HTML snippet that shows the backbone in 3Dmol.js (N, CA, C, O; Angstrom):
<script src="https://3Dmol.org/build/3Dmol-min.js"></script>
<div id="view" style="width:600px;height:400px;position:relative"></div>
<script>
const pdb = `
ATOM      1  N   UNK A   1    -206.079 285.002 -47.073  1.00  0.00           N
ATOM      2  CA  UNK A   1    -206.437 286.303 -47.596  1.00  0.00           C
ATOM      3  C   UNK A   1    -205.169 287.103 -47.893  1.00  0.00           C
ATOM      4  O   UNK A   1    -204.180 287.023 -47.164  1.00  0.00           O
ATOM      5  N   UNK A   2    -205.218 287.860 -48.957  1.00  0.00           N
ATOM      6  CA  UNK A   2    -204.101 288.710 -49.357  1.00  0.00           C
ATOM      7  C   UNK A   2    -204.643 290.122 -49.506  1.00  0.00           C
ATOM      8  O   UNK A   2    -205.482 290.395 -50.364  1.00  0.00           O
ATOM      9  N   UNK A   3    -204.145 291.022 -48.648  1.00  0.00           N
ATOM     10  CA  UNK A   3    -204.596 292.416 -48.704  1.00  0.00           C
ATOM     11  C   UNK A   3    -203.693 293.193 -49.640  1.00  0.00           C
ATOM     12  O   UNK A   3    -202.475 293.019 -49.625  1.00  0.00           O
ATOM     13  N   UNK A   4    -204.294 294.058 -50.461  1.00  0.00           N
ATOM     14  CA  UNK A   4    -203.539 294.901 -51.381  1.00  0.00           C
ATOM     15  C   UNK A   4    -204.307 296.180 -51.619  1.00  0.00           C
ATOM     16  O   UNK A   4    -205.497 296.267 -51.315  1.00  0.00           O
ATOM     17  N   UNK A   5    -203.626 297.173 -52.163  1.00  0.00           N
ATOM     18  CA  UNK A   5    -204.249 298.468 -52.407  1.00  0.00           C
ATOM     19  C   UNK A   5    -204.335 298.753 -53.897  1.00  0.00           C
ATOM     20  O   UNK A   5    -203.439 298.411 -54.670  1.00  0.00           O
ATOM     21  N   UNK A   6    -205.424 299.380 -54.276  1.00  0.00           N
ATOM     22  CA  UNK A   6    -205.594 299.924 -55.614  1.00  0.00           C
ATOM     23  C   UNK A   6    -205.888 301.400 -55.389  1.00  0.00           C
ATOM     24  O   UNK A   6    -206.989 301.784 -54.995  1.00  0.00           O
ATOM     25  N   UNK A   7    -204.865 302.219 -55.651  1.00  0.00           N
ATOM     26  CA  UNK A   7    -204.992 303.642 -55.302  1.00  0.00           C
ATOM     27  C   UNK A   7    -205.001 303.765 -53.790  1.00  0.00           C
ATOM     28  O   UNK A   7    -204.063 303.327 -53.125  1.00  0.00           O
ATOM     29  N   UNK A   8    -206.051 304.356 -53.244  1.00  0.00           N
ATOM     30  CA  UNK A   8    -206.196 304.483 -51.788  1.00  0.00           C
ATOM     31  C   UNK A   8    -207.120 303.412 -51.215  1.00  0.00           C
ATOM     32  O   UNK A   8    -207.253 303.288 -49.997  1.00  0.00           O
ATOM     33  N   UNK A   9    -207.750 302.648 -52.084  1.00  0.00           N
ATOM     34  CA  UNK A   9    -208.712 301.629 -51.656  1.00  0.00           C
ATOM     35  C   UNK A   9    -208.001 300.314 -51.329  1.00  0.00           C
ATOM     36  O   UNK A   9    -207.207 299.809 -52.123  1.00  0.00           O
ATOM     37  N   UNK A  10    -208.301 299.771 -50.146  1.00  0.00           N
ATOM     38  CA  UNK A  10    -207.722 298.492 -49.743  1.00  0.00           C
ATOM     39  C   UNK A  10    -208.671 297.372 -50.147  1.00  0.00           C
ATOM     40  O   UNK A  10    -209.873 297.439 -49.889  1.00  0.00           O
ATOM     41  N   UNK A  11    -208.119 296.345 -50.783  1.00  0.00           N
ATOM     42  CA  UNK A  11    -208.922 295.213 -51.244  1.00  0.00           C
ATOM     43  C   UNK A  11    -208.346 293.917 -50.683  1.00  0.00           C
ATOM     44  O   UNK A  11    -207.236 293.891 -50.151  1.00  0.00           O
ATOM     45  N   UNK A  12    -209.126 292.837 -50.815  1.00  0.00           N
ATOM     46  CA  UNK A  12    -208.706 291.534 -50.317  1.00  0.00           C
ATOM     47  C   UNK A  12    -208.890 290.509 -51.432  1.00  0.00           C
ATOM     48  O   UNK A  12    -209.958 290.415 -52.038  1.00  0.00           O
ATOM     49  N   UNK A  13    -207.825 289.739 -51.693  1.00  0.00           N
ATOM     50  CA  UNK A  13    -207.899 288.632 -52.645  1.00  0.00           C
ATOM     51  C   UNK A  13    -208.049 287.356 -51.834  1.00  0.00           C
ATOM     52  O   UNK A  13    -207.250 287.079 -50.940  1.00  0.00           O
ATOM     53  N   UNK A  14    -209.088 286.576 -52.156  1.00  0.00           N
ATOM     54  CA  UNK A  14    -209.362 285.381 -51.357  1.00  0.00           C
ATOM     55  C   UNK A  14    -209.025 284.083 -52.092  1.00  0.00           C
ATOM     56  O   UNK A  14    -208.531 283.133 -51.484  1.00  0.00           O
ATOM     57  N   UNK A  15    -209.287 284.045 -53.373  1.00  0.00           N
ATOM     58  CA  UNK A  15    -209.042 282.795 -54.104  1.00  0.00           C
ATOM     59  C   UNK A  15    -207.597 282.768 -54.608  1.00  0.00           C
ATOM     60  O   UNK A  15    -206.938 283.805 -54.690  1.00  0.00           O
ATOM     61  N   UNK A  16    -207.121 281.584 -54.940  1.00  0.00           N
ATOM     62  CA  UNK A  16    -205.764 281.452 -55.469  1.00  0.00           C
ATOM     63  C   UNK A  16    -205.612 282.212 -56.788  1.00  0.00           C
ATOM     64  O   UNK A  16    -204.563 282.797 -57.056  1.00  0.00           O
ATOM     65  N   UNK A  17    -206.655 282.199 -57.599  1.00  0.00           N
ATOM     66  CA  UNK A  17    -206.598 282.908 -58.880  1.00  0.00           C
ATOM     67  C   UNK A  17    -206.453 284.415 -58.653  1.00  0.00           C
ATOM     68  O   UNK A  17    -205.639 285.066 -59.309  1.00  0.00           O
ATOM     69  N   UNK A  18    -207.237 284.967 -57.731  1.00  0.00           N
ATOM     70  CA  UNK A  18    -207.138 286.399 -57.415  1.00  0.00           C
ATOM     71  C   UNK A  18    -205.759 286.739 -56.860  1.00  0.00           C
ATOM     72  O   UNK A  18    -205.157 287.743 -57.241  1.00  0.00           O
ATOM     73  N   UNK A  19    -205.271 285.901 -55.967  1.00  0.00           N
ATOM     74  CA  UNK A  19    -203.955 286.129 -55.371  1.00  0.00           C
ATOM     75  C   UNK A  19    -202.861 286.077 -56.443  1.00  0.00           C
ATOM     76  O   UNK A  19    -201.931 286.884 -56.429  1.00  0.00           O
ATOM     77  N   UNK A  20    -202.979 285.122 -57.367  1.00  0.00           N
ATOM     78  CA  UNK A  20    -202.002 285.010 -58.445  1.00  0.00           C
ATOM     79  C   UNK A  20    -201.954 286.258 -59.303  1.00  0.00           C
ATOM     80  O   UNK A  20    -200.876 286.723 -59.672  1.00  0.00           O
ATOM     81  N   UNK A  21    -203.121 286.803 -59.623  1.00  0.00           N
ATOM     82  CA  UNK A  21    -203.177 288.017 -60.437  1.00  0.00           C
ATOM     83  C   UNK A  21    -202.535 289.190 -59.699  1.00  0.00           C
ATOM     84  O   UNK A  21    -201.762 289.951 -60.282  1.00  0.00           O
ATOM     85  N   UNK A  22    -202.861 289.331 -58.419  1.00  0.00           N
ATOM     86  CA  UNK A  22    -202.310 290.439 -57.625  1.00  0.00           C
ATOM     87  C   UNK A  22    -200.795 290.309 -57.513  1.00  0.00           C
ATOM     88  O   UNK A  22    -200.077 291.292 -57.696  1.00  0.00           O
ATOM     89  N   UNK A  23    -200.302 289.113 -57.216  1.00  0.00           N
ATOM     90  CA  UNK A  23    -198.860 288.915 -57.073  1.00  0.00           C
ATOM     91  C   UNK A  23    -198.139 289.103 -58.404  1.00  0.00           C
ATOM     92  O   UNK A  23    -197.046 289.669 -58.437  1.00  0.00           O
ATOM     93  N   UNK A  24    -198.731 288.641 -59.496  1.00  0.00           N
ATOM     94  CA  UNK A  24    -198.107 288.814 -60.811  1.00  0.00           C
ATOM     95  C   UNK A  24    -197.981 290.287 -61.157  1.00  0.00           C
ATOM     96  O   UNK A  24    -196.961 290.707 -61.704  1.00  0.00           O
ATOM     97  N   UNK A  25    -198.995 291.073 -60.849  1.00  0.00           N
ATOM     98  CA  UNK A  25    -198.923 292.514 -61.114  1.00  0.00           C
ATOM     99  C   UNK A  25    -197.858 293.180 -60.248  1.00  0.00           C
ATOM    100  O   UNK A  25    -197.201 294.126 -60.683  1.00  0.00           O
ATOM    101  N   UNK A  26    -197.689 292.683 -59.016  1.00  0.00           N
ATOM    102  CA  UNK A  26    -196.693 293.263 -58.119  1.00  0.00           C
ATOM    103  C   UNK A  26    -195.264 292.903 -58.481  1.00  0.00           C
ATOM    104  O   UNK A  26    -194.367 293.741 -58.391  1.00  0.00           O
ATOM    105  N   UNK A  27    -195.047 291.651 -58.894  1.00  0.00           N
ATOM    106  CA  UNK A  27    -193.693 291.195 -59.195  1.00  0.00           C
ATOM    107  C   UNK A  27    -193.256 291.483 -60.623  1.00  0.00           C
ATOM    108  O   UNK A  27    -192.061 291.618 -60.885  1.00  0.00           O
ATOM    109  N   UNK A  28    -194.195 291.579 -61.540  1.00  0.00           N
ATOM    110  CA  UNK A  28    -193.875 291.769 -62.945  1.00  0.00           C
ATOM    111  C   UNK A  28    -194.575 293.016 -63.476  1.00  0.00           C
ATOM    112  O   UNK A  28    -195.698 292.934 -63.972  1.00  0.00           O
ATOM    113  N   UNK A  29    -193.912 294.173 -63.373  1.00  0.00           N
ATOM    114  CA  UNK A  29    -194.538 295.415 -63.852  1.00  0.00           C
ATOM    115  C   UNK A  29    -194.746 295.359 -65.356  1.00  0.00           C
ATOM    116  O   UNK A  29    -194.148 294.528 -66.039  1.00  0.00           O
ATOM    117  N   UNK A  30    -195.595 296.245 -65.875  1.00  0.00           N
ATOM    118  CA  UNK A  30    -195.843 296.243 -67.321  1.00  0.00           C
ATOM    119  C   UNK A  30    -194.576 296.539 -68.113  1.00  0.00           C
ATOM    120  O   UNK A  30    -193.666 297.211 -67.629  1.00  0.00           O
ATOM    121  N   UNK A  31    -194.536 296.033 -69.324  1.00  0.00           N
ATOM    122  CA  UNK A  31    -193.384 296.242 -70.201  1.00  0.00           C
ATOM    123  C   UNK A  31    -193.265 297.719 -70.570  1.00  0.00           C
ATOM    124  O   UNK A  31    -194.279 298.408 -70.683  1.00  0.00           O
ATOM    125  N   UNK A  32    -192.033 298.215 -70.761  1.00  0.00           N
ATOM    126  CA  UNK A  32    -191.871 299.603 -71.180  1.00  0.00           C
ATOM    127  C   UNK A  32    -192.412 299.791 -72.589  1.00  0.00           C
ATOM    128  O   UNK A  32    -192.491 298.830 -73.355  1.00  0.00           O
ATOM    129  N   UNK A  33    -192.784 301.009 -72.936  1.00  0.00           N
ATOM    130  CA  UNK A  33    -193.285 301.245 -74.295  1.00  0.00           C
ATOM    131  C   UNK A  33    -192.188 300.996 -75.321  1.00  0.00           C
ATOM    132  O   UNK A  33    -191.001 301.131 -75.024  1.00  0.00           O
ATOM    133  N   UNK A  34    -192.595 300.635 -76.521  1.00  0.00           N
ATOM    134  CA  UNK A  34    -191.637 300.400 -77.600  1.00  0.00           C
ATOM    135  C   UNK A  34    -190.880 301.692 -77.903  1.00  0.00           C
ATOM    136  O   UNK A  34    -191.454 302.781 -77.921  1.00  0.00           O
ATOM    137  N   UNK A  35    -189.591 301.542 -78.138  1.00  0.00           N
ATOM    138  CA  UNK A  35    -188.778 302.703 -78.483  1.00  0.00           C
ATOM    139  C   UNK A  35    -189.009 303.081 -79.937  1.00  0.00           C
ATOM    140  O   UNK A  35    -189.140 302.222 -80.809  1.00  0.00           O
ATOM    141  N   UNK A  36    -189.056 304.365 -80.174  1.00  0.00           N
ATOM    142  CA  UNK A  36    -189.200 304.828 -81.549  1.00  0.00           C
ATOM    143  C   UNK A  36    -187.937 304.520 -82.328  1.00  0.00           C
ATOM    144  O   UNK A  36    -186.846 304.475 -81.760  1.00  0.00           O
ATOM    145  N   UNK A  37    -188.082 304.311 -83.618  1.00  0.00           N
ATOM    146  CA  UNK A  37    -186.916 304.043 -84.455  1.00  0.00           C
ATOM    147  C   UNK A  37    -186.023 305.283 -84.559  1.00  0.00           C
ATOM    148  O   UNK A  37    -184.859 305.177 -84.946  1.00  0.00           O
ATOM    149  N   UNK A  38    -186.565 306.460 -84.216  1.00  0.00           N
ATOM    150  CA  UNK A  38    -185.777 307.692 -84.253  1.00  0.00           C
ATOM    151  C   UNK A  38    -184.752 307.748 -83.126  1.00  0.00           C
ATOM    152  O   UNK A  38    -183.732 308.428 -83.234  1.00  0.00           O
ATOM    153  N   UNK A  39    -185.036 307.017 -82.032  1.00  0.00           N
ATOM    154  CA  UNK A  39    -184.109 307.003 -80.896  1.00  0.00           C
ATOM    155  C   UNK A  39    -182.939 306.096 -81.230  1.00  0.00           C
ATOM    156  O   UNK A  39    -183.088 304.878 -81.322  1.00  0.00           O
ATOM    157  N   UNK A  40    -181.784 306.696 -81.410  1.00  0.00           N
ATOM    158  CA  UNK A  40    -180.594 305.907 -81.739  1.00  0.00           C
ATOM    159  C   UNK A  40    -179.633 305.958 -80.557  1.00  0.00           C
ATOM    160  O   UNK A  40    -179.479 306.987 -79.899  1.00  0.00           O
ATOM    161  N   UNK A  41    -179.012 304.854 -80.314  1.00  0.00           N
ATOM    162  CA  UNK A  41    -178.030 304.782 -79.239  1.00  0.00           C
ATOM    163  C   UNK A  41    -176.740 305.461 -79.675  1.00  0.00           C
ATOM    164  O   UNK A  41    -176.348 305.399 -80.841  1.00  0.00           O
ATOM    165  N   UNK A  42    -176.094 306.105 -78.723  1.00  0.00           N
ATOM    166  CA  UNK A  42    -174.804 306.717 -78.994  1.00  0.00           C
ATOM    167  C   UNK A  42    -173.711 305.738 -78.570  1.00  0.00           C
ATOM    168  O   UNK A  42    -173.606 305.378 -77.398  1.00  0.00           O
ATOM    169  N   UNK A  43    -172.917 305.324 -79.516  1.00  0.00           N
ATOM    170  CA  UNK A  43    -171.820 304.407 -79.245  1.00  0.00           C
ATOM    171  C   UNK A  43    -170.500 305.132 -79.441  1.00  0.00           C
ATOM    172  O   UNK A  43    -170.385 306.042 -80.261  1.00  0.00           O
ATOM    173  N   UNK A  44    -169.515 304.711 -78.675  1.00  0.00           N
ATOM    174  CA  UNK A  44    -168.181 305.266 -78.840  1.00  0.00           C
ATOM    175  C   UNK A  44    -167.613 304.842 -80.183  1.00  0.00           C
ATOM    176  O   UNK A  44    -167.987 303.802 -80.726  1.00  0.00           O
ATOM    177  N   UNK A  45    -166.715 305.646 -80.710  1.00  0.00           N
ATOM    178  CA  UNK A  45    -166.061 305.290 -81.967  1.00  0.00           C
ATOM    179  C   UNK A  45    -165.135 304.101 -81.750  1.00  0.00           C
ATOM    180  O   UNK A  45    -164.564 303.931 -80.673  1.00  0.00           O
ATOM    181  N   UNK A  46    -164.999 303.298 -82.767  1.00  0.00           N
ATOM    182  CA  UNK A  46    -164.119 302.140 -82.698  1.00  0.00           C
ATOM    183  C   UNK A  46    -162.675 302.606 -82.576  1.00  0.00           C
ATOM    184  O   UNK A  46    -162.290 303.610 -83.176  1.00  0.00           O
ATOM    185  N   UNK A  47    -161.878 301.881 -81.803  1.00  0.00           N
ATOM    186  CA  UNK A  47    -160.464 302.225 -81.632  1.00  0.00           C
ATOM    187  C   UNK A  47    -159.753 302.138 -82.978  1.00  0.00           C
ATOM    188  O   UNK A  47    -159.997 301.229 -83.772  1.00  0.00           O
ATOM    189  N   UNK A  48    -158.886 303.087 -83.211  1.00  0.00           N
ATOM    190  CA  UNK A  48    -158.132 303.110 -84.455  1.00  0.00           C
ATOM    191  C   UNK A  48    -156.692 302.707 -84.179  1.00  0.00           C
ATOM    192  O   UNK A  48    -156.137 303.052 -83.135  1.00  0.00           O
ATOM    193  N   UNK A  49    -156.094 301.991 -85.095  1.00  0.00           N
ATOM    194  CA  UNK A  49    -154.684 301.633 -84.974  1.00  0.00           C
ATOM    195  C   UNK A  49    -154.489 300.297 -84.300  1.00  0.00           C
ATOM    196  O   UNK A  49    -155.432 299.663 -83.827  1.00  0.00           O
ATOM    197  N   UNK A  50    -153.239 299.890 -84.271  1.00  0.00           N
ATOM    198  CA  UNK A  50    -152.873 298.629 -83.629  1.00  0.00           C
ATOM    199  C   UNK A  50    -152.478 298.899 -82.190  1.00  0.00           C
ATOM    200  O   UNK A  50    -151.482 299.568 -81.917  1.00  0.00           O
ATOM    201  N   UNK A  51    -153.261 298.378 -81.291  1.00  0.00           N
ATOM    202  CA  UNK A  51    -152.939 298.507 -79.873  1.00  0.00           C
ATOM    203  C   UNK A  51    -152.527 297.126 -79.404  1.00  0.00           C
ATOM    204  O   UNK A  51    -153.301 296.173 -79.495  1.00  0.00           O
ATOM    205  N   UNK A  52    -151.318 297.019 -78.908  1.00  0.00           N
ATOM    206  CA  UNK A  52    -150.817 295.730 -78.446  1.00  0.00           C
ATOM    207  C   UNK A  52    -150.821 295.730 -76.921  1.00  0.00           C
ATOM    208  O   UNK A  52    -150.253 296.614 -76.279  1.00  0.00           O
ATOM    209  N   UNK A  53    -151.469 294.730 -76.365  1.00  0.00           N
ATOM    210  CA  UNK A  53    -151.526 294.569 -74.920  1.00  0.00           C
ATOM    211  C   UNK A  53    -150.565 293.450 -74.557  1.00  0.00           C
ATOM    212  O   UNK A  53    -150.622 292.353 -75.113  1.00  0.00           O
ATOM    213  N   UNK A  54    -149.691 293.744 -73.623  1.00  0.00           N
ATOM    214  CA  UNK A  54    -148.681 292.758 -73.233  1.00  0.00           C
ATOM    215  C   UNK A  54    -149.183 291.923 -72.058  1.00  0.00           C
ATOM    216  O   UNK A  54    -150.121 292.299 -71.355  1.00  0.00           O
ATOM    217  N   UNK A  55    -148.529 290.785 -71.871  1.00  0.00           N
ATOM    218  CA  UNK A  55    -148.846 289.917 -70.740  1.00  0.00           C
ATOM    219  C   UNK A  55    -148.572 290.655 -69.431  1.00  0.00           C
ATOM    220  O   UNK A  55    -149.311 290.488 -68.460  1.00  0.00           O
ATOM    221  N   UNK A  56    -147.531 291.458 -69.399  1.00  0.00           N
ATOM    222  CA  UNK A  56    -147.188 292.213 -68.191  1.00  0.00           C
ATOM    223  C   UNK A  56    -148.287 293.208 -67.830  1.00  0.00           C
ATOM    224  O   UNK A  56    -148.588 293.402 -66.653  1.00  0.00           O
ATOM    225  N   UNK A  57    -148.884 293.835 -68.832  1.00  0.00           N
ATOM    226  CA  UNK A  57    -149.970 294.775 -68.568  1.00  0.00           C
ATOM    227  C   UNK A  57    -151.185 294.051 -67.970  1.00  0.00           C
ATOM    228  O   UNK A  57    -151.818 294.555 -67.042  1.00  0.00           O
ATOM    229  N   UNK A  58    -151.495 292.892 -68.497  1.00  0.00           N
ATOM    230  CA  UNK A  58    -152.618 292.114 -67.985  1.00  0.00           C
ATOM    231  C   UNK A  58    -152.339 291.663 -66.553  1.00  0.00           C
ATOM    232  O   UNK A  58    -153.205 291.769 -65.685  1.00  0.00           O
ATOM    233  N   UNK A  59    -151.129 291.159 -66.310  1.00  0.00           N
ATOM    234  CA  UNK A  59    -150.774 290.711 -64.962  1.00  0.00           C
ATOM    235  C   UNK A  59    -150.799 291.876 -63.980  1.00  0.00           C
ATOM    236  O   UNK A  59    -151.218 291.703 -62.835  1.00  0.00           O
ATOM    237  N   UNK A  60    -150.361 293.055 -64.403  1.00  0.00           N
ATOM    238  CA  UNK A  60    -150.391 294.230 -63.540  1.00  0.00           C
ATOM    239  C   UNK A  60    -151.812 294.602 -63.143  1.00  0.00           C
ATOM    240  O   UNK A  60    -152.070 294.951 -61.991  1.00  0.00           O
ATOM    241  N   UNK A  61    -152.733 294.527 -64.096  1.00  0.00           N
ATOM    242  CA  UNK A  61    -154.127 294.828 -63.792  1.00  0.00           C
ATOM    243  C   UNK A  61    -154.734 293.767 -62.874  1.00  0.00           C
ATOM    244  O   UNK A  61    -155.522 294.088 -61.984  1.00  0.00           O
ATOM    245  N   UNK A  62    -154.367 292.510 -63.091  1.00  0.00           N
ATOM    246  CA  UNK A  62    -154.884 291.435 -62.236  1.00  0.00           C
ATOM    247  C   UNK A  62    -154.392 291.592 -60.804  1.00  0.00           C
ATOM    248  O   UNK A  62    -155.126 291.285 -59.865  1.00  0.00           O
ATOM    249  N   UNK A  63    -153.170 292.062 -60.622  1.00  0.00           N
ATOM    250  CA  UNK A  63    -152.628 292.267 -59.266  1.00  0.00           C
ATOM    251  C   UNK A  63    -153.389 293.362 -58.528  1.00  0.00           C
ATOM    252  O   UNK A  63    -153.429 293.356 -57.297  1.00  0.00           O
ATOM    253  N   UNK A  64    -153.988 294.294 -59.248  1.00  0.00           N
ATOM    254  CA  UNK A  64    -154.728 295.395 -58.626  1.00  0.00           C
ATOM    255  C   UNK A  64    -156.103 294.960 -58.115  1.00  0.00           C
ATOM    256  O   UNK A  64    -156.713 295.657 -57.305  1.00  0.00           O
ATOM    257  N   UNK A  65    -156.592 293.808 -58.587  1.00  0.00           N
ATOM    258  CA  UNK A  65    -157.923 293.343 -58.181  1.00  0.00           C
ATOM    259  C   UNK A  65    -157.896 292.906 -56.727  1.00  0.00           C
ATOM    260  O   UNK A  65    -156.886 292.419 -56.220  1.00  0.00           O
ATOM    261  N   UNK A  66    -159.048 293.095 -56.064  1.00  0.00           N
ATOM    262  CA  UNK A  66    -159.157 292.648 -54.682  1.00  0.00           C
ATOM    263  C   UNK A  66    -159.321 291.132 -54.685  1.00  0.00           C
ATOM    264  O   UNK A  66    -160.003 290.578 -55.548  1.00  0.00           O
ATOM    265  N   UNK A  67    -158.697 290.465 -53.720  1.00  0.00           N
ATOM    266  CA  UNK A  67    -158.803 289.001 -53.654  1.00  0.00           C
ATOM    267  C   UNK A  67    -160.196 288.571 -53.193  1.00  0.00           C
ATOM    268  O   UNK A  67    -160.904 289.324 -52.525  1.00  0.00           O
ATOM    269  N   UNK A  68    -160.568 287.358 -53.562  1.00  0.00           N
ATOM    270  CA  UNK A  68    -161.812 286.716 -53.130  1.00  0.00           C
ATOM    271  C   UNK A  68    -163.061 287.446 -53.601  1.00  0.00           C
ATOM    272  O   UNK A  68    -164.080 287.438 -52.909  1.00  0.00           O
ATOM    273  N   UNK A  69    -162.997 288.069 -54.752  1.00  0.00           N
ATOM    274  CA  UNK A  69    -164.163 288.738 -55.331  1.00  0.00           C
ATOM    275  C   UNK A  69    -164.706 287.872 -56.467  1.00  0.00           C
ATOM    276  O   UNK A  69    -163.949 287.192 -57.161  1.00  0.00           O
ATOM    277  N   UNK A  70    -166.008 287.908 -56.643  1.00  0.00           N
ATOM    278  CA  UNK A  70    -166.636 287.151 -57.715  1.00  0.00           C
ATOM    279  C   UNK A  70    -166.384 287.855 -59.041  1.00  0.00           C
ATOM    280  O   UNK A  70    -166.306 289.082 -59.105  1.00  0.00           O
ATOM    281  N   UNK A  71    -166.259 287.073 -60.080  1.00  0.00           N
ATOM    282  CA  UNK A  71    -166.054 287.590 -61.419  1.00  0.00           C
ATOM    283  C   UNK A  71    -167.370 288.154 -61.947  1.00  0.00           C
ATOM    284  O   UNK A  71    -168.409 287.501 -61.853  1.00  0.00           O
ATOM    285  N   UNK A  72    -167.330 289.348 -62.495  1.00  0.00           N
ATOM    286  CA  UNK A  72    -168.514 289.977 -63.078  1.00  0.00           C
ATOM    287  C   UNK A  72    -168.347 289.983 -64.581  1.00  0.00           C
ATOM    288  O   UNK A  72    -167.387 290.543 -65.110  1.00  0.00           O
ATOM    289  N   UNK A  73    -169.290 289.358 -65.266  1.00  0.00           N
ATOM    290  CA  UNK A  73    -169.227 289.301 -66.725  1.00  0.00           C
ATOM    291  C   UNK A  73    -170.142 290.304 -67.332  1.00  0.00           C
ATOM    292  O   UNK A  73    -170.224 290.403 -68.557  1.00  0.00           O
TER     293      UNK A  73
END
`;
const viewer = $3Dmol.createViewer("view");
viewer.addModel(pdb, "pdb");
viewer.setStyle({}, {cartoon: {color: "spectrum"}});
viewer.zoomTo();
viewer.render();
</script>
């Protein structure tokens, strides 16, 4: 048996099919509404000019990182 609530009412799912429906609703909420085409994202302006990054600058930034941390992409 799987107990769950709908509003203030407590219900019980007994069959595997009922349990599957209840768990799917709990783990996978409904999709968000479609965004209107009027909603536009604000993006930063593209960098202007030639910016040259040196190997020393990259190495300096790498030295500032904490050791034994996972890479975040």
